[in-house]
N, C-alpha and C positions, 0 to 999 in steps of 0.2 A: 635452498630458497624456493625452488620450484615446488618442492613438496609442501612447503608452508603455504604457498599461494593456493595450491589445490585444496589443502586442508581448510583454509579460510573460506574458499569458495563453497565447499560442502557445508561448513558451519553457517555461512550466510544463507545458503539454500534452506537449511533446516528452519532458520528463523523466518524466512520468507513464507514457508509453509504454515508456520504458526500464525503469522499475520494475515495471510490470504484466506485462512479457513473461515473467518467471520464474513469476509466479503462474499464468499461463494455460497455458503450454506447457512449463514446466520438467519436469513429470512425463512428458510424452510423449517429450521428448528424452532424459531421464535413463533411462527404461526401454527405450529402443531402438526404440520404435514409429515415431518420426521420426528418421531417421539424420542428416540434415544440419541444422546450426543455422540456416542461411538458410531452409530450408523451414519449420522451426518458427516462425521470426519472421514469415514471410509469412502463414501460417495465423492466427497470433495477430493480426496487423495487420488482416486482413479481418474476423475475428470481433469485434474491439473496435470497428471502425468501424460495423458493422451493429448491434451492441448499443447503442451511443450514439445512433445515428440513430433506432432504433426505440423504445427504452425508457428514454432517459436523463433525461426531463423531471422526474420526481418528485424525484430527488435534487438536481437543479439548484435547485428551489424551496427545499429545506431549506438548502442552502449559502447561497443568496442572501438568505433572510429568516427562517429557522427558528432561528437561534442568537443573533443580535443584531438589533436594530431596523434594518430596511432603510433607514430615513432617515439612518443614519450612513454609508451607503455612498456617499460622494462619490467622484469620480474619484481624488483623492489617496489616500483610504483604500483603494480597490481596488488601487492601485499598491503600497501598503505590504503588503497581504495577499499579493498574488501574488509580490512580491519576496521576502518572508520565507519563504513556502512553497517557492518555486523554489530558493532558496539551500540550504535544508535538504535537499531531495530531490536536488539536483545532487551534493552532497557524498556522499550515500549511493550514488548510481549509480556514481560514480567508484570508490568503495570496493567495489562489487559486492555491496552489501547490499540485499536486497529490502524496502525501507522502504514503509510504508503511506502512500499519498498522502492518504487521508482523515484520518489523524492529523495530518499536518503542516498540512493546510488548515484543519481545525477548530481546531488550536492557534493558527494565525495569526489566524483570525477572533476567537477568544476573547481573544487579546491586545488586539485593538482594543476589544472589549467591556469588558475590565477597565479599560483606559485611560479609557474614557468612562463606566464604572460602569453598563453596560447590557448584561447577559447574561441570556438566557432560561435560568435555572438548571435548571428542570424538564426542558426539552428537552435541555440539555447533559448532565444527569445520566443521562437515558435513553440517549443516544448512547454515553457512556463505559461505562455498564453493559453495553451490548451488545457493545462492543469486547472485554470480558472474557468474556462468556457465549458468544458465537457461536464464537470459536476453540476454546473448551473443548468445546463441543458437537461441533465438527468432529473434535477429537481423540478423543472418546469414540466417535463413529460409526465412524471408520476403525479404531479399536482393536477394537471388537466385530466389525465386518465381517471384519477380517483374521484374528481368532481363528476365525471361522466358515470362512473360506476355507482356513485351515491344516488344519482337520479334513477338508475334502473332498480337499485335496491328499494328505494322509496316507492317504486311501482310494483313491489312484491313479486318480482321475477326471481324464481329460485334456481339454484344450480346444484347438482349432485355433489355432496361433500367428498366422496371417495374419488370421483373424477378430478376434483380440484386438488386433492392431495397428491395424486399421481402426476398431474400437470405441473404442480409446484416443485415436486422433487426433480422432474425432468428439467425444468428451467434452472433449478439450482445446480444440477450437473452441468448444464450448458454454460452457466456462469463460471463454474470451476474450470471448465475447458478453456474459456476465454482468459482466465487468470493464468493458466499454464502458458498460453500463447504470449502473454505480455510480461509476466513477472519472472520467469525462469532466467530470462536474459540478464536480469540484474545481478545474478550470481555468477554466471559464466561468461557474460559479455567481455569483461576485462581479460579473462584468460584467453579467449579467442582473439581479441584485438592484439594481444601481445604475442600471439603465435605459440603460446604454451600448449594449446590443445586444439585439434581440429574442431570445426563447428559442430559436426555431427556427434562426436564423442562428448563435447562439452554440453550440448543440449541433453543428451541421454543421462549424463552424470547429474546435471542440475535437476532434471525431472525426477530422478530417483530420490534425491535428498530433499527436494521440496515436498514431495509426497510423504516422505517419512516425517518431515517437520510438521505437516498437518496433523498426523496421528499423535505425535509426541507433545507438541506445544500449542495446539489449536484450541484447547478447551476454553481458556479464559476469554480469548477474543471472540470466540463463537457466542459465548453467553452475553458479552457486551453488546454486540450488534443484534443479537436475537431477542434479548429481554430488557435491556436497560435504557433504550432510547425512546421507544414508543410501542404501543401494542398494535398489532395488525392482523387482519384476517388472511385466509388463504388466497382470496382474489387479490388482495393488496400485495401479498408476497410474490405472486406471479408477476404482477406489474413491476415490482422492484427488481427481481432477478432477471427478467427478460430485458428490461431497459439497460441494466448494467452490462449484461452479456453482449447485447448487440453493439453498444457503444465501444466496448473494449475490443471486440473482435475487429470492428472497422479500423480502430486505431492500430491494432497489431498488424493488420494487413499492410498498412502504410509504414510500419516500423517505428511507430510513435510510442515511447514508454509513458503510460498514463497512470494516474493515481487511482487504481481500481477501488481501493477501500473508500476513498472520498466519493467516488461515483455511487457506490452502493449506499453509503451513509447519507449522501445528498438525496438519493431516491427515497430512503426511509423518511427523511425530513420532509420531503414533498408530500408523502402520505400523511405524516403527522400534522403538517400545516393545513392540509385539506380537511382534516377531521377535528383538529384542536385549535387551529388558528395560531397566532403568534406565541402562544404559551409554550409551544414545543421548543422554541429557541431559548427559553429561560431555564431549561433543565441543566443541572450542573454537569452531567455527562456530555452534553452538547458543547458547553463552554470549554470543557477540557479538550475535547476533540479538535475544536477550532484552533485552540492555542498550540496544540501539538503539531497540527498540520503546518502552521506557519513557521514554527521553530525548527522542525525536524530536518529540512534540507540545510538550514544554516548550521546546525550542530555538526552534521557530517562534513560539511564544507570546512568548518573551522578546524575540526580534528585532522582532516587530511592535509590541509594547508600547513598547520602547525608542525605535523610530523615531517613533512618535506623540508620545511625550513630548518628543523633541528637535525635530522639524520641524513638528509641528502645534501643540503647546502651548508651544514654546520653553522647555521645562523641562529645560535641559541638566544641572542638578544630578542629577535623577532618572535621566537617561540615563547619566551617568558612573557613578553608584552601581551601577546594574543591571549595566553592562558589567564593572565591577571585580569584583563578586560572581560574575558568570558566569565570567570568566577565572580568578579565584582557584579556583573550584570545579573547573574543567577541569584546571588545573595541579596541584591537590591530588590529584585522582584519578589523574593521570599519575604523580606522584611515588609515590603509594601503590602503584601497580602495579609501578613500577620497584623499589621497596624490597622488595616481596613476592617478585619474581623473583630479586633479589640473594640474599636469605636462602634461598630455595628451592634456588638453584644451589649455595650454600655447603654446605647440608645434604646 
C-alpha cells in the first residue's frame, strides 16, 4: 500500500506539471517572447523544480497537517486523497483546462475530514477566502497597470522589443519558480503528513515528477492560456507573469496553497478587460474556466468522501446515494445545456 501511495503521488505530480505549465509560461508563449512550445515547457520545468526544491516546505506542512488532523493520514487515506485529486486533475488536463491543483487537493483532503467529522474549519475558511481574494487582487493589479501602460503607449513612448522578450521570459521563469514553491506540496504533502516520506525526500521526488509532467502533459494547457483567452503584447505579458509570481511567492512563504492558475488567468482577464471591456467575459473559454473552478474542489471532495464511506467504513448505502446524486446532477446540467442550445438554435 505504501508503494501505491508513492506511485499515486508521482502520478499526481505529473498532472500538476501539466496543469501548471500554462500558468507559468502561457503568457510568454502567447505574447511571442518564447516562439517554440518546447522551449517554453523546458523553461517552466526548470523553474518549477528549483522553486519546489528551494522553497516548497511551508505549503507541504499545510497540506499535510493544516486542514485535518494528521493522525487521520494513514497510508490508505493518503491513497484515497491522491487518487481523488489525480482523477480530477487528469480529466482537466485532457480537456486542456488550466485547473487549480490546490483546489482539487484541498477538496480531496476536506472530503476525508468530512467523512471523519474532523476539519479545521478556521484554517479551511481562511484558505477558501484567499482563493477568492487573491485572484481578484491579481485582476485589479493588471487592470490598473494596463490602463497606465495604455496612457504611455498613446504618448508614443517606445521600448526595445528584444529587451521586452528577455524580460518576459525571465518573469515567466520567475512565475514557474513560484509554481514550484506552491504546487509541489499538493502531491507530496499527504505523504509527508502521514510519515511515509521525510519532507526533504518528498519535495525532491515531487519536484522531479512535476517537472517531467510539464514536459509530457503541458502542451494543451499552455495553448489554452497563451492563445485562447485574449491577445496580449509583451508588456502585458510581463505584467501578468510578474503579478502572478509575486502573489504566489508571498502566499507560499506563509504556507498558503493558492490557485495559481486562477491568479494567472485572472491577470489575463484584467488585461483583456482593460483593452476589450466586458466583452472578454462573454467568451466561451472564460465561461468554461469559471465553471470548472467552481466545480473542481467539489468533485475531488465527493470522490474522496465516497471512497472513505465505501472502503473504510463499509457504508455502501451512503456511497451509492452520493454517487446517484452526483451523476443525476451532471446529467441534469448536461440536459439543461442541450435544451438551452436547442431553443437558441430554433430562435
